[in-house]
Z-matrix of the N, CA and C atoms (Angstrom, degrees):
N
C 1 1.460
C 2 1.544 1 109.68
N 3 1.278 2 117.18 1 131.97
C 4 1.439 3 121.93 2 -178.38
C 5 1.531 4 108.45 3 -95.17
N 6 1.342 5 115.75 4 128.01
C 7 1.450 6 119.31 5 176.88
C 8 1.526 7 110.17 6 -76.24
N 9 1.338 8 116.89 7 139.12
C 10 1.468 9 117.09 8 175.97
C 11 1.546 10 108.80 9 -67.22
N 12 1.313 11 113.74 10 153.94
C 13 1.472 12 117.23 11 176.34
C 14 1.526 13 110.84 12 -62.43
N 15 1.305 14 114.82 13 127.25
C 16 1.491 15 119.29 14 176.58
C 17 1.517 16 107.44 15 -117.77
N 18 1.307 17 115.90 16 138.89
C 19 1.475 18 117.62 17 179.49
C 20 1.526 19 110.76 18 -65.03
N 21 1.320 20 114.18 19 149.91
C 22 1.476 21 119.46 20 175.94
C 23 1.513 22 107.57 21 -79.43
N 24 1.317 23 114.01 22 146.20
C 25 1.453 24 119.46 23 174.99
C 26 1.527 25 108.06 24 -71.77
N 27 1.307 26 116.13 25 142.52
C 28 1.446 27 121.29 26 177.43
C 29 1.469 28 111.41 27 -148.10
N 30 1.293 29 117.68 28 154.46
C 31 1.458 30 121.96 29 177.92
C 32 1.554 31 108.27 30 -90.19
N 33 1.309 32 114.63 31 133.94
C 34 1.471 33 117.57 32 177.77
C 35 1.526 34 108.19 33 -117.14
N 36 1.271 35 116.20 34 152.88
C 37 1.455 36 121.72 35 -179.85
C 38 1.491 37 112.49 36 -70.57
N 39 1.328 38 114.62 37 156.18
C 40 1.491 39 120.68 38 -179.92
C 41 1.550 40 109.97 39 -58.51
N 42 1.318 41 115.99 40 -38.21
C 43 1.478 42 118.71 41 -177.16
C 44 1.538 43 113.79 42 -70.98
N 45 1.346 44 115.92 43 -4.43
C 46 1.466 45 119.21 44 -179.50
C 47 1.540 46 111.67 45 -93.94
N 48 1.351 47 117.08 46 -12.33
C 49 1.452 48 119.97 47 178.61
C 50 1.517 49 109.30 48 -73.89
N 51 1.317 50 117.66 49 143.08
C 52 1.485 51 118.41 50 177.30
C 53 1.539 52 108.21 51 -71.90
N 54 1.326 53 115.53 52 139.95
C 55 1.454 54 118.42 53 -179.01
C 56 1.550 55 111.47 54 -68.38
N 57 1.363 56 114.94 55 145.31
C 58 1.416 57 120.21 56 178.61
C 59 1.527 58 111.99 57 -76.85
N 60 1.308 59 115.15 58 -30.94
C 61 1.485 60 122.46 59 179.42
C 62 1.480 61 109.90 60 -128.38
N 63 1.317 62 115.28 61 147.56
C 64 1.463 63 116.15 62 173.92
C 65 1.528 64 109.91 63 -74.57
N 66 1.302 65 118.20 64 176.26
C 67 1.455 66 119.93 65 -175.54
C 68 1.516 67 115.01 66 -60.76
N 69 1.335 68 117.38 67 -40.95
C 70 1.455 69 120.25 68 -179.52
C 71 1.535 70 110.43 69 -68.84
N 72 1.330 71 117.10 70 -41.56
C 73 1.471 72 120.58 71 -179.96
C 74 1.569 73 108.36 72 -67.28
N 75 1.297 74 117.72 73 -36.87
C 76 1.477 75 119.67 74 177.02
C 77 1.507 76 111.87 75 -62.18
N 78 1.341 77 116.71 76 -43.37
C 79 1.459 78 120.85 77 179.70
C 80 1.523 79 110.60 78 -62.13
N 81 1.355 80 114.71 79 -44.18
C 82 1.471 81 119.68 80 179.04
C 83 1.515 82 112.15 81 -62.07
N 84 1.317 83 116.27 82 -42.63
C 85 1.470 84 122.96 83 178.53
C 86 1.509 85 110.40 84 -58.92
N 87 1.335 86 118.28 85 -48.51
C 88 1.412 87 121.16 86 -180.00
C 89 1.500 88 113.21 87 -64.90
N 90 1.327 89 115.83 88 -35.06
C 91 1.460 90 120.51 89 177.00
C 92 1.561 91 109.43 90 -63.61
N 93 1.316 92 116.12 91 -45.12
C 94 1.448 93 120.53 92 -179.53
C 95 1.536 94 110.41 93 -63.17
N 96 1.336 95 116.59 94 -41.53
C 97 1.468 96 119.78 95 -179.53
C 98 1.535 97 111.75 96 -62.82
N 99 1.332 98 115.82 97 -34.90
C 100 1.418 99 119.24 98 -175.64
C 101 1.537 100 114.11 99 -83.13
N 102 1.300 101 118.57 100 -8.61
C 103 1.448 102 121.66 101 179.05
C 104 1.515 103 110.87 102 -66.87
N 105 1.310 104 116.17 103 140.89
C 106 1.487 105 121.06 104 -179.76
C 107 1.512 106 110.90 105 -61.21
N 108 1.309 107 116.11 106 -37.23
C 109 1.454 108 119.80 107 179.52
C 110 1.536 109 111.69 108 -62.49
N 111 1.283 110 118.46 109 -41.77
C 112 1.475 111 122.76 110 175.72
C 113 1.519 112 111.67 111 -57.58
N 114 1.304 113 113.96 112 -48.19
C 115 1.466 114 120.89 113 179.54
C 116 1.557 115 110.53 114 -60.22
N 117 1.334 116 112.94 115 -45.43
C 118 1.476 117 118.20 116 -179.39
C 119 1.518 118 111.45 117 -60.47
N 120 1.341 119 115.25 118 -45.91
C 121 1.481 120 119.00 119 178.99
C 122 1.534 121 113.30 120 -63.16
N 123 1.324 122 115.14 121 -39.95
C 124 1.471 123 119.30 122 177.80
C 125 1.512 124 110.51 123 -63.86
N 126 1.302 125 117.26 124 -45.45
C 127 1.466 126 121.02 125 178.74
C 128 1.535 127 112.08 126 -63.67
N 129 1.340 128 116.14 127 -38.86
C 130 1.424 129 122.48 128 177.35
C 131 1.543 130 111.20 129 -62.14
N 132 1.325 131 114.55 130 -46.48
C 133 1.496 132 119.63 131 178.69
C 134 1.525 133 110.60 132 -61.53
N 135 1.333 134 115.12 133 -43.22
C 136 1.470 135 119.03 134 178.74
C 137 1.541 136 111.50 135 -64.13
N 138 1.312 137 113.90 136 -41.29
C 139 1.505 138 118.04 137 -179.63
C 140 1.537 139 112.23 138 -61.66
N 141 1.341 140 116.33 139 -36.72
C 142 1.454 141 117.71 140 -179.33
C 143 1.526 142 112.42 141 -69.05
N 144 1.313 143 115.85 142 -22.27
C 145 1.481 144 121.64 143 -177.48
C 146 1.537 145 111.38 144 -102.30
N 147 1.350 146 117.50 145 -3.19
C 148 1.451 147 120.61 146 -172.78
C 149 1.567 148 112.30 147 -59.51
N 150 1.324 149 118.34 148 -39.37
C 151 1.441 150 120.67 149 -179.50
C 152 1.538 151 108.79 150 -65.37
N 153 1.326 152 118.56 151 -41.83
C 154 1.439 153 120.58 152 177.40
C 155 1.519 154 113.25 153 -64.20
N 156 1.307 155 114.78 154 -41.62
C 157 1.474 156 117.84 155 178.36
C 158 1.543 157 109.76 156 -65.03
N 159 1.298 158 116.40 157 -38.77
C 160 1.451 159 120.80 158 178.07
C 161 1.503 160 111.65 159 -61.52
N 162 1.327 161 115.66 160 -42.31
C 163 1.494 162 119.00 161 176.19
C 164 1.512 163 111.43 162 -64.09
N 165 1.306 164 117.05 163 -36.92
C 166 1.505 165 120.48 164 178.74
C 167 1.519 166 108.94 165 -64.84
N 168 1.348 167 117.58 166 -42.40
C 169 1.440 168 121.28 167 179.16
C 170 1.535 169 110.46 168 -61.22
N 171 1.350 170 116.67 169 -44.55
C 172 1.420 171 120.64 170 178.29
C 173 1.562 172 111.92 171 -63.01
N 174 1.286 173 117.38 172 -32.26
C 175 1.472 174 122.12 173 174.75
C 176 1.522 175 111.61 174 -66.08
N 177 1.351 176 115.84 175 -40.88
C 178 1.472 177 120.95 176 175.47
C 179 1.520 178 111.43 177 -63.87
N 180 1.342 179 114.14 178 -38.35
C 181 1.484 180 118.71 179 -179.83
C 182 1.549 181 109.57 180 -64.67
N 183 1.302 182 115.95 181 -44.80
C 184 1.463 183 119.44 182 178.19
C 185 1.526 184 111.61 183 -61.20
N 186 1.352 185 116.45 184 -41.88
C 187 1.483 186 121.16 185 178.59
C 188 1.524 187 109.04 186 -65.29
N 189 1.328 188 117.58 187 -37.96
C 190 1.448 189 120.49 188 -179.68
C 191 1.565 190 110.34 189 -65.47
N 192 1.340 191 115.12 190 -42.49
C 193 1.468 192 119.21 191 179.32
C 194 1.545 193 111.06 192 -61.79
N 195 1.326 194 115.12 193 -42.59
C 196 1.466 195 120.54 194 179.32
C 197 1.521 196 110.72 195 -63.60
N 198 1.337 197 114.31 196 -44.65
C 199 1.499 198 118.97 197 179.82
C 200 1.536 199 109.88 198 -62.11
N 201 1.313 200 117.75 199 -42.60
C 202 1.441 201 119.45 200 178.94
C 203 1.493 202 112.96 201 -61.74
N 204 1.318 203 115.48 202 -45.69
C 205 1.521 204 120.11 203 178.60
C 206 1.513 205 111.77 204 -64.10
N 207 1.344 206 116.73 205 -28.10
C 208 1.460 207 120.54 206 176.04
C 209 1.507 208 112.26 207 -85.95
N 210 1.350 209 115.98 208 3.98
C 211 1.487 210 122.20 209 179.17
C 212 1.531 211 111.07 210 61.09
N 213 1.341 212 116.82 211 31.12
C 214 1.457 213 121.67 212 177.55
C 215 1.527 214 108.76 213 -98.61
N 216 1.335 215 115.84 214 88.90
C 217 1.470 216 121.03 215 -174.70
C 218 1.549 217 111.75 216 -65.34
N 219 1.300 218 116.62 217 -37.24
C 220 1.512 219 120.23 218 179.83
C 221 1.528 220 109.99 219 -63.21
N 222 1.305 221 117.53 220 -41.17
C 223 1.500 222 118.97 221 177.30
C 224 1.534 223 109.02 222 -72.34
N 225 1.282 224 120.44 223 -35.26
C 226 1.443 225 123.52 224 178.05
C 227 1.519 226 110.83 225 -59.43
N 228 1.333 227 113.62 226 -48.44
C 229 1.487 228 118.89 227 -178.52
C 230 1.523 229 110.66 228 -67.61
N 231 1.328 230 117.34 229 -34.11
C 232 1.471 231 120.65 230 179.25
C 233 1.521 232 110.71 231 -65.50
N 234 1.348 233 116.84 232 -40.04
C 235 1.467 234 121.25 233 179.24
C 236 1.542 235 110.38 234 -69.74
N 237 1.336 236 118.07 235 -41.00
C 238 1.457 237 121.71 236 176.10
C 239 1.528 238 110.45 237 -59.13
N 240 1.323 239 115.56 238 -39.18
C 241 1.472 240 119.68 239 178.90
C 242 1.545 241 111.07 240 -62.71
N 243 1.304 242 115.61 241 -44.16
C 244 1.481 243 120.52 242 179.51
C 245 1.545 244 110.86 243 -64.66
N 246 1.323 245 115.09 244 -42.36
C 247 1.477 246 119.33 245 -177.85
C 248 1.558 247 109.33 246 -65.98
N 249 1.292 248 116.75 247 -45.05
C 250 1.485 249 118.49 248 -175.82
C 251 1.549 250 110.59 249 -62.47
N 252 1.327 251 115.93 250 -30.66
C 253 1.451 252 118.03 251 179.84
C 254 1.504 253 115.91 252 -82.09
N 255 1.302 254 116.41 253 -24.18
C 256 1.460 255 121.05 254 -173.44
C 257 1.522 256 115.30 255 -104.66
N 258 1.292 257 117.02 256 -26.30
C 259 1.479 258 121.25 257 -170.12
C 260 1.543 259 113.71 258 -58.40
N 261 1.320 260 119.06 259 -41.73
C 262 1.466 261 119.27 260 -178.66
C 263 1.506 262 111.93 261 -62.90
N 264 1.347 263 117.54 262 -33.29
C 265 1.449 264 120.62 263 177.87
C 266 1.544 265 112.19 264 -67.73
N 267 1.330 266 115.45 265 -18.87
C 268 1.447 267 121.01 266 178.25
C 269 1.511 268 111.81 267 -95.40
N 270 1.356 269 115.90 268 5.56
C 271 1.452 270 119.24 269 -175.94
C 272 1.505 271 114.25 270 77.54
N 273 1.330 272 116.97 271 17.56
C 274 1.469 273 122.37 272 -177.45
C 275 1.542 274 109.93 273 -113.97
N 276 1.318 275 115.74 274 61.28
C 277 1.453 276 121.96 275 -173.67
C 278 1.528 277 110.92 276 -59.97
N 279 1.323 278 118.13 277 -42.91
C 280 1.465 279 120.46 278 -178.96
C 281 1.497 280 111.24 279 -63.69
N 282 1.334 281 117.82 280 -36.82
C 283 1.462 282 122.86 281 178.57
C 284 1.513 283 107.17 282 -61.88
N 285 1.301 284 119.59 283 -45.66
C 286 1.468 285 124.58 284 -178.66
C 287 1.527 286 110.06 285 -62.43
N 288 1.329 287 117.19 286 -42.85
C 289 1.481 288 119.70 287 -179.92
C 290 1.516 289 112.47 288 -64.40
N 291 1.348 290 115.51 289 -41.70
C 292 1.453 291 119.26 290 -179.89
C 293 1.522 292 111.09 291 -69.47
N 294 1.311 293 116.48 292 -40.50
C 295 1.471 294 120.74 293 176.87
C 296 1.536 295 110.75 294 -63.91
N 297 1.337 296 117.11 295 -36.83
C 298 1.435 297 120.11 296 176.83
C 299 1.537 298 110.14 297 -62.34
N 300 1.331 299 118.17 298 -42.68
C 301 1.465 300 122.05 299 177.30
C 302 1.524 301 110.73 300 -60.48
N 303 1.328 302 116.22 301 -43.30
C 304 1.483 303 119.09 302 179.27
C 305 1.498 304 111.21 303 -64.85
N 306 1.324 305 116.40 304 -42.96
C 307 1.474 306 120.69 305 179.47
C 308 1.507 307 109.93 306 -58.26
N 309 1.371 308 116.53 307 -48.55
C 310 1.460 309 120.55 308 -176.40
C 311 1.544 310 110.47 309 -65.01
N 312 1.324 311 116.96 310 -37.39
C 313 1.458 312 119.42 311 177.66
C 314 1.529 313 109.72 312 -62.49
N 315 1.310 314 116.97 313 -54.02
C 316 1.466 315 119.49 314 -177.41
C 317 1.534 316 111.82 315 -62.58
N 318 1.304 317 116.96 316 -42.17
C 319 1.459 318 119.80 317 178.26
C 320 1.488 319 111.71 318 -60.79
N 321 1.308 320 117.03 319 -44.43
C 322 1.476 321 118.82 320 178.89
C 323 1.500 322 113.08 321 -65.38
N 324 1.349 323 117.28 322 -41.12
C 325 1.447 324 119.34 323 -178.93
C 326 1.522 325 111.38 324 -67.40
N 327 1.339 326 117.34 325 -37.06
C 328 1.448 327 120.63 326 177.19
C 329 1.521 328 111.00 327 -65.76
N 330 1.344 329 115.70 328 -43.56
C 331 1.467 330 119.92 329 -179.76
C 332 1.504 331 110.67 330 -63.52
N 333 1.349 332 116.81 331 -39.51
C 334 1.435 333 121.42 332 -178.35
C 335 1.538 334 112.72 333 -82.05
N 336 1.319 335 115.66 334 -5.29
C 337 1.445 336 121.77 335 -175.86
C 338 1.518 337 111.26 336 52.39
N 339 1.346 338 113.30 337 43.84
C 340 1.444 339 121.55 338 -178.12
C 341 1.535 340 110.99 339 -102.04
N 342 1.298 341 119.10 340 156.95
C 343 1.452 342 119.58 341 179.18
C 344 1.563 343 111.30 342 -67.59
N 345 1.301 344 114.51 343 135.58
C 346 1.459 345 119.53 344 -177.80
C 347 1.536 346 108.02 345 -92.21
N 348 1.327 347 115.46 346 132.41
C 349 1.460 348 121.85 347 179.87
C 350 1.528 349 108.21 348 -87.94
N 351 1.339 350 116.19 349 111.87
C 352 1.440 351 121.12 350 -178.22
C 353 1.521 352 112.98 351 -61.90
N 354 1.289 353 117.41 352 -28.69
C 355 1.443 354 120.08 353 177.46
C 356 1.515 355 113.91 354 -65.68
N 357 1.304 356 115.52 355 -35.66
C 358 1.478 357 120.63 356 176.18
C 359 1.503 358 110.24 357 -63.87
N 360 1.335 359 115.41 358 -44.29
C 361 1.452 360 119.71 359 178.72
C 362 1.512 361 110.15 360 -63.18
N 363 1.312 362 117.02 361 -47.40
C 364 1.459 363 123.83 362 -179.34
C 365 1.514 364 111.45 363 -57.61
N 366 1.337 365 117.99 364 -44.51
C 367 1.485 366 121.00 365 177.81
C 368 1.498 367 110.10 366 -59.83
N 369 1.346 368 117.27 367 -45.30
C 370 1.474 369 119.97 368 179.86
C 371 1.515 370 111.71 369 -62.15
N 372 1.339 371 116.15 370 -47.14
C 373 1.451 372 118.22 371 -175.56
C 374 1.527 373 110.78 372 -65.04
N 375 1.311 374 116.77 373 -41.48
C 376 1.463 375 120.11 374 178.32
C 377 1.552 376 110.28 375 -62.62
N 378 1.316 377 116.31 376 -40.37
C 379 1.479 378 118.54 377 179.58
C 380 1.534 379 109.94 378 -67.90
N 381 1.314 380 117.66 379 -39.30
C 382 1.463 381 121.55 380 178.98
C 383 1.509 382 110.19 381 -63.54
N 384 1.347 383 116.83 382 -45.60
C 385 1.475 384 120.34 383 179.90
C 386 1.501 385 112.03 384 -63.10
N 387 1.343 386 115.82 385 -42.09
C 388 1.450 387 119.41 386 -179.88
C 389 1.519 388 111.83 387 -67.04
N 390 1.316 389 115.02 388 -43.53
C 391 1.502 390 118.91 389 -178.68
C 392 1.513 391 111.71 390 -66.79
N 393 1.326 392 116.13 391 -26.51
C 394 1.462 393 116.90 392 -179.64
C 395 1.506 394 112.94 393 -82.92
N 396 1.321 395 117.33 394 -17.82
C 397 1.454 396 119.55 395 -177.33
C 398 1.531 397 113.24 396 -99.28
N 399 1.304 398 117.52 397 -19.28
C 400 1.487 399 119.16 398 -179.72
C 401 1.500 400 107.91 399 -129.68
N 402 1.364 401 115.08 400 94.23
C 403 1.452 402 121.81 401 -174.86
C 404 1.519 403 111.27 402 -61.72
N 405 1.353 404 118.26 403 -38.96
C 406 1.462 405 118.47 404 -177.56
C 407 1.522 406 111.22 405 -69.08
N 408 1.325 407 117.64 406 -34.87
C 409 1.458 408 121.84 407 179.00
C 410 1.553 409 108.64 408 -71.26
N 411 1.327 410 114.97 409 -40.37
C 412 1.461 411 117.70 410 179.09
C 413 1.523 412 110.77 411 -62.82
N 414 1.310 413 115.79 412 -39.79
C 415 1.508 414 117.73 413 179.01
C 416 1.540 415 110.10 414 -65.23
N 417 1.328 416 116.17 415 -40.88
C 418 1.433 417 120.62 416 -174.99
C 419 1.549 418 110.96 417 -74.28
N 420 1.300 419 119.54 418 -39.43
C 421 1.471 420 121.40 419 -170.43
C 422 1.505 421 113.65 420 -122.66
N 423 1.337 422 119.60 421 -8.56
C 424 1.439 423 122.12 422 -172.92
C 425 1.510 424 115.32 423 -56.82
N 426 1.338 425 116.65 424 -44.62
C 427 1.466 426 120.20 425 -176.96
C 428 1.525 427 108.69 426 -65.15
N 429 1.340 428 116.15 427 -42.57
C 430 1.487 429 120.29 428 -177.67
C 431 1.529 430 109.04 429 -64.59
N 432 1.322 431 118.46 430 -42.84
C 433 1.454 432 122.93 431 177.81
C 434 1.509 433 109.48 432 -60.71
N 435 1.313 434 117.38 433 -47.68
C 436 1.474 435 121.95 434 178.65
C 437 1.518 436 111.94 435 -57.89
N 438 1.340 437 117.16 436 -42.09
C 439 1.420 438 122.13 437 178.41
C 440 1.514 439 112.86 438 -63.70
N 441 1.363 440 116.00 439 -45.23
C 442 1.438 441 120.44 440 178.89
C 443 1.539 442 112.41 441 -64.99
N 444 1.318 443 116.93 442 -41.87
C 445 1.468 444 119.23 443 177.33
C 446 1.512 445 110.58 444 -66.39
N 447 1.307 446 118.43 445 -36.40
C 448 1.465 447 122.52 446 175.94
C 449 1.531 448 110.15 447 -61.94
N 450 1.313 449 117.93 448 -42.32
C 451 1.462 450 123.09 449 176.96
C 452 1.507 451 110.03 450 -62.69
N 453 1.329 452 119.48 451 -40.90
C 454 1.451 453 123.85 452 177.40
C 455 1.508 454 109.48 453 -61.00
N 456 1.338 455 116.97 454 -47.56
C 457 1.478 456 119.98 455 179.89
C 458 1.539 457 110.19 456 -61.15
N 459 1.322 458 117.27 457 -44.12
C 460 1.479 459 121.78 458 -178.43
C 461 1.558 460 107.52 459 -60.42
N 462 1.317 461 116.87 460 -42.28
C 463 1.465 462 120.17 461 179.46
C 464 1.539 463 110.87 462 -63.62
N 465 1.294 464 116.46 463 -44.80
C 466 1.481 465 121.01 464 178.72
C 467 1.526 466 110.75 465 -60.04
N 468 1.316 467 116.52 466 -45.83
C 469 1.457 468 120.47 467 -179.90
C 470 1.526 469 111.97 468 -65.91
N 471 1.318 470 117.29 469 -35.82
C 472 1.438 471 121.71 470 177.64
C 473 1.543 472 108.22 471 -64.14
N 474 1.311 473 118.88 472 -42.74
C 475 1.473 474 122.79 473 178.18
C 476 1.558 475 108.51 474 -60.11
N 477 1.288 476 117.15 475 -44.43
C 478 1.501 477 121.03 476 -178.55
C 479 1.514 478 108.31 477 -62.24
N 480 1.337 479 116.08 478 -46.89
C 481 1.474 480 120.30 479 -178.19
C 482 1.518 481 110.98 480 -61.46
N 483 1.340 482 117.69 481 -38.70
C 484 1.441 483 120.99 482 179.03
C 485 1.510 484 110.03 483 -65.31
N 486 1.258 485 118.84 484 -39.91
C 487 1.478 486 123.68 485 -178.34
C 488 1.516 487 109.96 486 -66.67
N 489 1.392 488 114.63 487 -38.20
C 490 1.444 489 118.59 488 -179.16
C 491 1.518 490 115.02 489 -73.35
N 492 1.375 491 115.27 490 -23.15
C 493 1.444 492 118.53 491 -177.72
C 494 1.513 493 113.21 492 -98.38
N 495 1.323 494 119.17 493 -6.39
C 496 1.451 495 123.50 494 177.21
C 497 1.525 496 109.11 495 -70.29
N 498 1.344 497 116.53 496 134.42
C 499 1.467 498 117.18 497 175.51
C 500 1.495 499 112.14 498 -68.04
N 501 1.329 500 114.95 499 144.58
C 502 1.462 501 120.50 500 -177.45
C 503 1.468 502 114.62 501 -73.62
């Protein structure tokens, strides 16, 4: 059986895509986006859904905890990915930053095929859970916790890189 000719996949430049809006429509769209009223309406819509988004984030946190206890790293990283993307919309910025650090750690370790330190994951998950349950504490300490965990991840990755570059 002869396969029909299929085009080869290729990467095309951004300037080669057809525009979604013409120049006048683009200008009008940007004007509308920049209006204070548009921003107010968007924030108001987000505010009405904030409690629902917050509950969804807490659901992802529970799923992440369960995945970690089941030693399912792929599910743990998937939940961290969801949390990091959604947390800020729920007003849980520190939770998102910490989840981002966990995601980057797990992603790097998986790509490097390096051993994953369960204590690093546990620290992140505990910090995420705590920051999601106590908003005042998260506001006061969340950024500092995220920075410290980020430094821990950077240190762990540096150790892995040093091991990989040492001659055998």
